[in-house]
N, CA and C atoms as an extended XYZ file, in Angstrom:
318
Properties=species:S:1:pos:R:3:atomname:S:1:resname:S:1:resid:I:1 pbc="F F F"
N         0.906       -1.122       -0.057 N   UNK     1
C         0.038       -0.127       -0.010 CA  UNK     1
C         0.827        1.098       -0.010 C   UNK     1
N         0.529        2.164       -0.928 N   UNK     2
C         1.182        3.423       -0.818 CA  UNK     2
C         0.458        4.568       -0.185 C   UNK     2
N         1.203        5.377        0.621 N   UNK     3
C         0.559        6.425        1.295 CA  UNK     3
C         1.104        7.666        0.849 C   UNK     3
N         0.527        8.754        0.231 N   UNK     4
C         1.072        9.858       -0.094 CA  UNK     4
C         0.551       11.235        0.739 C   UNK     4
N         1.334       11.982        1.214 N   UNK     5
C         0.979       13.045        2.277 CA  UNK     5
C         0.378       14.151        1.229 C   UNK     5
N        -1.049       14.333        1.408 N   UNK     6
C        -1.741       15.522        0.603 CA  UNK     6
C        -1.223       16.914        1.100 C   UNK     6
N        -1.615       17.970        0.421 N   UNK     7
C        -1.558       19.378        0.720 CA  UNK     7
C        -2.549       19.858        1.738 C   UNK     7
N        -3.476       18.934        2.407 N   UNK     8
C        -4.618       19.368        3.042 CA  UNK     8
C        -4.372       19.298        4.671 C   UNK     8
N        -4.791       20.192        5.402 N   UNK     9
C        -4.548       20.226        6.852 CA  UNK     9
C        -5.985       20.526        7.249 C   UNK     9
N        -6.571       19.872        8.160 N   UNK    10
C        -7.815       20.060        8.799 CA  UNK    10
C        -7.757       20.526       10.172 C   UNK    10
N        -8.497       21.427       10.601 N   UNK    11
C        -8.567       21.758       12.190 CA  UNK    11
C       -10.030       21.534       12.451 C   UNK    11
N       -10.417       20.601       13.316 N   UNK    12
C       -11.809       20.556       13.762 CA  UNK    12
C       -12.046       21.414       14.841 C   UNK    12
N       -13.260       21.909       14.996 N   UNK    13
C       -13.588       22.935       16.201 CA  UNK    13
C       -14.892       22.910       16.487 C   UNK    13
N       -15.244       22.941       17.739 N   UNK    14
C       -16.836       22.988       17.924 CA  UNK    14
C       -17.327       24.568       17.638 C   UNK    14
N       -16.389       25.386       17.650 N   UNK    15
C       -16.625       26.997       17.445 CA  UNK    15
C       -16.285       27.296       15.872 C   UNK    15
N       -16.917       26.808       15.017 N   UNK    16
C       -16.540       27.073       13.663 CA  UNK    16
C       -16.598       28.517       13.132 C   UNK    16
N       -17.576       29.316       13.545 N   UNK    17
C       -17.714       30.880       13.206 CA  UNK    17
C       -16.604       31.213       13.783 C   UNK    17
N       -16.340       31.303       15.026 N   UNK    18
C       -15.298       32.086       15.693 CA  UNK    18
C       -13.975       31.612       15.126 C   UNK    18
N       -13.710       30.457       14.859 N   UNK    19
C       -12.371       29.933       14.103 CA  UNK    19
C       -12.178       30.656       12.954 C   UNK    19
N       -13.188       30.450       11.992 N   UNK    20
C       -13.224       31.152       10.829 CA  UNK    20
C       -12.878       32.496       10.827 C   UNK    20
N       -13.386       33.300       11.596 N   UNK    21
C       -13.273       34.702       11.898 CA  UNK    21
C       -11.887       34.953       12.250 C   UNK    21
N       -11.371       34.144       13.076 N   UNK    22
C       -10.060       34.298       13.541 CA  UNK    22
C        -8.820       34.154       12.388 C   UNK    22
N        -9.042       32.956       11.854 N   UNK    23
C        -8.163       32.762       10.769 CA  UNK    23
C        -8.202       33.842        9.585 C   UNK    23
N        -9.522       34.239        9.267 N   UNK    24
C        -9.486       35.335        8.259 CA  UNK    24
C        -9.002       36.822        8.624 C   UNK    24
N        -9.648       37.104        9.786 N   UNK    25
C        -9.334       38.363       10.286 CA  UNK    25
C        -8.208       38.696       11.113 C   UNK    25
N        -7.576       37.828       11.886 N   UNK    26
C        -6.705       38.038       12.654 CA  UNK    26
C        -5.228       37.466       11.785 C   UNK    26
N        -5.309       36.340       11.321 N   UNK    27
C        -4.279       35.811       10.622 CA  UNK    27
C        -4.191       36.332        9.227 C   UNK    27
N        -5.244       36.649        8.579 N   UNK    28
C        -5.456       37.235        7.213 CA  UNK    28
C        -5.558       36.250        6.198 C   UNK    28
N        -5.737       35.311        6.487 N   UNK    29
C        -6.096       33.933        5.342 CA  UNK    29
C        -7.245       34.381        4.457 C   UNK    29
N        -6.943       34.042        3.340 N   UNK    30
C        -8.162       34.247        2.376 CA  UNK    30
C        -9.036       33.025        2.309 C   UNK    30
N       -10.532       33.286        2.678 N   UNK    31
C       -11.212       32.111        2.459 CA  UNK    31
C       -11.496       31.921        0.967 C   UNK    31
N       -11.519       30.668        0.460 N   UNK    32
C       -11.516       30.346       -0.946 CA  UNK    32
C       -13.007       29.623       -1.088 C   UNK    32
N       -13.403       28.873       -0.013 N   UNK    33
C       -14.532       28.117       -0.037 CA  UNK    33
C       -15.262       28.113        1.260 C   UNK    33
N       -16.607       27.864        1.066 N   UNK    34
C       -17.388       27.881        2.566 CA  UNK    34
C       -18.447       27.044        2.290 C   UNK    34
N       -18.765       26.117        3.288 N   UNK    35
C       -19.842       25.279        3.411 CA  UNK    35
C       -20.466       25.479        4.748 C   UNK    35
N       -21.754       24.756        4.966 N   UNK    36
C       -22.333       24.985        6.287 CA  UNK    36
C       -21.608       24.528        7.359 C   UNK    36
N       -20.674       23.691        7.311 N   UNK    37
C       -19.951       23.179        8.396 CA  UNK    37
C       -18.430       23.059        8.196 C   UNK    37
N       -17.973       23.932        7.182 N   UNK    38
C       -16.656       23.906        6.909 CA  UNK    38
C       -16.189       25.063        6.049 C   UNK    38
N       -14.894       25.448        6.096 N   UNK    39
C       -14.170       26.636        5.390 CA  UNK    39
C       -12.885       26.194        4.909 C   UNK    39
N       -12.442       26.591        3.740 N   UNK    40
C       -11.203       26.364        3.187 CA  UNK    40
C       -10.532       27.770        2.927 C   UNK    40
N        -9.393       27.784        3.453 N   UNK    41
C        -8.293       28.868        3.416 CA  UNK    41
C        -7.179       28.409        2.299 C   UNK    41
N        -6.871       29.486        1.437 N   UNK    42
C        -5.708       29.243        0.514 CA  UNK    42
C        -4.676       29.817        1.443 C   UNK    42
N        -3.456       29.107        1.858 N   UNK    43
C        -2.288       29.653        2.338 CA  UNK    43
C        -1.148       29.679        1.454 C   UNK    43
N        -1.101       29.077        0.410 N   UNK    44
C        -0.138       29.057       -0.616 CA  UNK    44
C         0.397       27.654       -0.861 C   UNK    44
N         1.004       27.262        0.054 N   UNK    45
C         1.520       25.757        0.208 CA  UNK    45
C         0.756       24.773        0.506 C   UNK    45
N        -0.301       25.049        1.251 N   UNK    46
C        -1.121       24.169        1.699 CA  UNK    46
C        -2.776       24.663        1.692 C   UNK    46
N        -3.739       23.868        1.694 N   UNK    47
C        -5.106       24.173        1.987 CA  UNK    47
C        -5.410       23.746        3.443 C   UNK    47
N        -5.595       24.763        3.981 N   UNK    48
C        -6.139       24.779        5.504 CA  UNK    48
C        -7.606       24.712        5.474 C   UNK    48
N        -8.281       23.550        6.011 N   UNK    49
C        -9.783       23.336        6.312 CA  UNK    49
C        -9.862       23.490        7.754 C   UNK    49
N       -11.124       24.264        8.076 N   UNK    50
C       -11.676       24.403        9.347 CA  UNK    50
C       -13.079       23.710        9.305 C   UNK    50
N       -13.283       22.716       10.123 N   UNK    51
C       -14.486       22.072        9.832 CA  UNK    51
C       -15.108       22.086       11.447 C   UNK    51
N       -16.348       22.008       11.409 N   UNK    52
C       -17.115       21.863       12.679 CA  UNK    52
C       -16.837       20.286       13.304 C   UNK    52
N       -16.547       20.324       14.634 N   UNK    53
C       -16.442       18.962       15.159 CA  UNK    53
C       -15.766       19.090       16.407 C   UNK    53
N       -15.395       17.836       16.921 N   UNK    54
C       -14.623       17.588       18.192 CA  UNK    54
C       -13.148       18.105       17.848 C   UNK    54
N       -12.506       18.666       18.545 N   UNK    55
C       -11.289       19.143       18.505 CA  UNK    55
C       -10.340       17.830       18.694 C   UNK    55
N        -9.699       17.691       17.386 N   UNK    56
C        -8.539       16.612       17.445 CA  UNK    56
C        -7.129       16.993       17.161 C   UNK    56
N        -6.997       18.390       17.316 N   UNK    57
C        -5.672       18.829       16.851 CA  UNK    57
C        -5.579       18.792       15.383 C   UNK    57
N        -4.298       19.103       14.803 N   UNK    58
C        -4.136       19.279       13.387 CA  UNK    58
C        -4.287       17.853       12.817 C   UNK    58
N        -5.050       17.780       11.713 N   UNK    59
C        -5.143       16.606       10.998 CA  UNK    59
C        -4.712       16.453        9.623 C   UNK    59
N        -3.632       15.795        9.544 N   UNK    60
C        -2.950       15.742        8.283 CA  UNK    60
C        -3.801       14.853        7.290 C   UNK    60
N        -3.373       14.707        6.197 N   UNK    61
C        -4.124       13.714        5.036 CA  UNK    61
C        -3.107       12.979        4.345 C   UNK    61
N        -3.445       11.673        4.206 N   UNK    62
C        -2.610       10.900        3.289 CA  UNK    62
C        -3.764       10.251        2.297 C   UNK    62
N        -3.243       10.378        0.989 N   UNK    63
C        -3.935        9.744       -0.058 CA  UNK    63
C        -3.486        8.487       -0.342 C   UNK    63
N        -4.473        7.540       -0.741 N   UNK    64
C        -4.509        6.233       -0.843 CA  UNK    64
C        -5.163        5.793       -2.259 C   UNK    64
N        -4.965        4.657       -2.744 N   UNK    65
C        -5.503        4.205       -4.039 CA  UNK    65
C        -6.730        3.383       -3.487 C   UNK    65
N        -6.704        2.652       -2.385 N   UNK    66
C        -7.754        1.886       -1.862 CA  UNK    66
C        -8.103        2.173       -0.432 C   UNK    66
N        -8.985        2.872       -0.091 N   UNK    67
C        -9.425        3.110        1.214 CA  UNK    67
C        -9.474        2.058        2.398 C   UNK    67
N       -10.384        1.280        1.755 N   UNK    68
C       -10.642        0.033        2.943 CA  UNK    68
C        -9.536       -0.871        3.049 C   UNK    68
N        -8.597       -0.966        1.903 N   UNK    69
C        -7.202       -1.734        2.077 CA  UNK    69
C        -6.431       -1.308        3.035 C   UNK    69
N        -6.455        0.251        2.988 N   UNK    70
C        -5.599        1.165        3.763 CA  UNK    70
C        -6.053        1.011        5.329 C   UNK    70
N        -7.158        0.982        5.465 N   UNK    71
C        -7.740        1.058        6.907 CA  UNK    71
C        -7.233       -0.323        7.371 C   UNK    71
N        -7.330       -1.485        6.636 N   UNK    72
C        -7.175       -2.879        7.230 CA  UNK    72
C        -5.724       -2.888        7.485 C   UNK    72
N        -4.852       -2.549        6.579 N   UNK    73
C        -3.383       -2.487        6.694 CA  UNK    73
C        -2.960       -1.590        8.130 C   UNK    73
N        -3.371       -0.467        8.216 N   UNK    74
C        -3.157        0.362        9.348 CA  UNK    74
C        -3.616       -0.392       10.662 C   UNK    74
N        -4.807       -0.865       10.645 N   UNK    75
C        -5.119       -1.316       11.848 CA  UNK    75
C        -4.366       -2.505       12.170 C   UNK    75
N        -3.805       -3.366       11.198 N   UNK    76
C        -2.922       -4.393       11.593 CA  UNK    76
C        -1.583       -3.900       12.210 C   UNK    76
N        -1.541       -2.547       11.914 N   UNK    77
C        -0.237       -1.986       12.589 CA  UNK    77
C        -0.324       -1.176       13.825 C   UNK    77
N        -1.446       -1.291       14.306 N   UNK    78
C        -1.958       -0.844       15.578 CA  UNK    78
C        -2.468        0.746       15.482 C   UNK    78
N        -2.863        1.032       14.418 N   UNK    79
C        -3.575        2.261       14.281 CA  UNK    79
C        -5.306        1.925       14.590 C   UNK    79
N        -5.922        2.901       15.014 N   UNK    80
C        -7.568        2.778       15.243 CA  UNK    80
C        -8.239        3.795       14.354 C   UNK    80
N        -9.420        3.357       14.310 N   UNK    81
C       -10.209        4.245       13.597 CA  UNK    81
C       -11.099        5.250       14.562 C   UNK    81
N       -11.002        6.628       14.186 N   UNK    82
C       -11.465        7.745       15.085 CA  UNK    82
C       -12.947        7.980       14.522 C   UNK    82
N       -13.109        8.127       13.385 N   UNK    83
C       -14.095        8.531       12.420 CA  UNK    83
C       -14.063        8.054       11.173 C   UNK    83
N       -15.150        7.287       10.716 N   UNK    84
C       -15.011        6.719        9.214 CA  UNK    84
C       -16.319        6.869        8.604 C   UNK    84
N       -16.455        7.950        7.576 N   UNK    85
C       -17.651        8.002        6.893 CA  UNK    85
C       -17.690        7.629        5.623 C   UNK    85
N       -16.494        7.006        5.220 N   UNK    86
C       -16.390        6.378        3.736 CA  UNK    86
C       -15.700        7.405        2.813 C   UNK    86
N       -15.676        6.955        1.544 N   UNK    87
C       -15.041        7.569        0.419 CA  UNK    87
C       -15.653        8.960        0.198 C   UNK    87
N       -14.809       10.018        0.275 N   UNK    88
C       -15.156       11.452       -0.097 CA  UNK    88
C       -15.634       12.142        1.163 C   UNK    88
N       -15.493       11.297        2.167 N   UNK    89
C       -15.878       11.993        3.580 CA  UNK    89
C       -14.672       11.587        4.550 C   UNK    89
N       -14.921       12.313        5.652 N   UNK    90
C       -13.930       11.938        6.730 CA  UNK    90
C       -13.636       10.611        7.029 C   UNK    90
N       -12.260       10.129        7.073 N   UNK    91
C       -11.865        8.850        7.292 CA  UNK    91
C       -10.736        9.027        8.260 C   UNK    91
N       -10.858        9.138        9.537 N   UNK    92
C        -9.783        9.522       10.564 CA  UNK    92
C        -9.243        8.411       11.254 C   UNK    92
N        -8.119        8.238       11.198 N   UNK    93
C        -7.139        7.032       11.989 CA  UNK    93
C        -6.315        7.781       13.064 C   UNK    93
N        -5.977        6.986       14.135 N   UNK    94
C        -5.144        7.622       15.021 CA  UNK    94
C        -3.965        6.424       14.871 C   UNK    94
N        -2.713        6.923       14.733 N   UNK    95
C        -1.577        6.166       14.901 CA  UNK    95
C        -1.299        5.737       16.175 C   UNK    95
N        -0.322        4.699       16.474 N   UNK    96
C         0.243        4.425       17.565 CA  UNK    96
C         0.729        5.298       18.519 C   UNK    96
N         1.101        6.733       18.095 N   UNK    97
C         1.676        7.750       18.772 CA  UNK    97
C         0.721        8.784       19.141 C   UNK    97
N        -0.639        8.532       18.639 N   UNK    98
C        -1.716        9.518       19.199 CA  UNK    98
C        -2.129       10.423       18.117 C   UNK    98
N        -1.302       10.636       16.924 N   UNK    99
C        -1.629       11.619       15.985 CA  UNK    99
C        -2.730       11.053       15.100 C   UNK    99
N        -3.628       12.028       14.832 N   UNK   100
C        -4.888       11.730       13.914 CA  UNK   100
C        -4.501       12.264       12.551 C   UNK   100
N        -4.869       11.385       11.391 N   UNK   101
C        -4.877       11.748       10.242 CA  UNK   101
C        -5.934       11.241        9.364 C   UNK   101
N        -6.168       11.767        8.272 N   UNK   102
C        -7.393       11.448        7.458 CA  UNK   102
C        -6.752       10.765        6.337 C   UNK   102
N        -7.624        9.676        5.846 N   UNK   103
C        -7.180        8.982        4.504 CA  UNK   103
C        -8.228        9.419        3.358 C   UNK   103
N        -7.713        9.687        2.300 N   UNK   104
C        -8.410       10.201        1.121 CA  UNK   104
C        -8.135        9.327       -0.123 C   UNK   104
N        -9.301        8.627       -0.818 N   UNK   105
C        -8.877        7.695       -1.979 CA  UNK   105
C        -9.178        8.538       -3.077 C   UNK   105
N        -8.257        8.389       -4.098 N   UNK   106
C        -8.233        8.899       -5.455 CA  UNK   106
C        -8.255        7.874       -6.475 C   UNK   106
């Protein structure tokens, strides 16, 4: 299985409106898209997403060719599922060191 780090970083927060305001007005990031429960900022090198949800710290993302096989392989290596909504939606795993990352199938 091949894992490739994407250019997306997600921050989940229970205070979406306040977080979007902070990153836009205080840090000066440009909002490029906004949905009802998320916003995307263009920072140049990466896309920063702010989404509504439980705060899990910064969530990096790995691109995989087969989402289900990646999940099985990672669970065999002591990773656990944090949130699994399927292809095209959040699929969060926690590695053995406590870090959370998303898997994205292309």
